N, C-alpha and C positions, 0 to 999 in steps of 0.2 A: 231647732238644728241639736244636733249635735257638741258639743265642745270638750274641750282637753281640760284636767282638770284644775292643772299648777297655772297656764298662759291663756286659756282661753280658746287655741286654735279648733281651726270651723274642720269635723271632720265632715271628709268627701262620703254622699251617703250616695250608694246600691244605686241607679238605677236616673239618678240625679241628671236633667239638665245642664248644658253649660256647665260645665267640673269646671273649666276656669279661673270662671266670675271666683268659690267657695277656694280654690286651690291659691289666688291669686290673693286675698282675702289677707288668708291665713299669709305670705311669704310677708305681707306686709305689715302683717302684727310680730312678728316675727324678725321681722331687721327694723321696731321698734326696740324689740327688747330685749334680746340680745343686745349684751354688757353695755347695757344701757348706761348712754351718757345726755345727758338735760344744758341747754345752753343754763339755763337756771333755774331755780329752787326757788325766787324769790319776787318774780317777776308779775307785775301782778295785772297787769296792762298788754290784752290782746295783741305781738306785733302788728305795724301792718304792710309788711314787705317780709313776709316769711319766706327762708330759703327753704325748698324740697329737704322731705327725714329733721326740719329743726323740728325738738320735743321741748316740757315743762314740764315742773312739780307745779303743777297751779298753789298758791296759797287761798288762804284764809277771802274771800272776794276780793275771786278775776274778776274783773271788765274786761269788756269788747263784745261785737255778733255775734260770737265764738262762744267763747271763754266766761260768759257768763251763766252758760247752759248749764255748762262743766262743776263736777261737785271740788271744793276743797283736797287737795291733798293727790286730784286724780292724777295723770301726765297727762299731755295736751303734744299730739303726737304731729305734724302734715304732712300729711301724704298727702298727694295723686290733688293737686293743689285747695285739696281742706285739711281744716280741725277735727282730728277725732280722736277720744279721751276714753283712759284708756285706766279701767283703777285695776293699782298695787297691791297686787297675794302678799298678806305678812310673810317679813324678810329677803323679802325685793331693797337690789344694793341699785343708788345712784352718783354716777362723780356728775356734781354740776362743777362745767367750767366758770359764774362767774367764781366761784367763792374755791373751788380747788380742795374742795370735800369729796367724799363718802358719804350721803346720810343710806340710811336704812331703813327702810316701814317695818313697823310694828306692828300692826295690823290694824293703827287709828289712826298714826302720826308717823307725818318723817322726821328722821333725829338720828 
């Protein structure tokens, strides 16, 4: 499947069946990334009862059934009742509510 170069948004292909599935996945990704705001960039343990739309920047060695499978530095977004990992791009900015600070991804780490 082809995706956009900056945000990795899925393109709808000609003659594609169930176009709504691709479009909805793209909308979910946009919802998580536009005006990126995370609950925390330091929480390592996967929350037991996340709310729809919660997002976290994963620190080193994240733990939990889903988070332990995701890369450190990725964004874990809770969408449609499940965690989705999103790899950040160089220059992405995020506001962390727990520290009340912005972080920028330099291509290797959040600073």
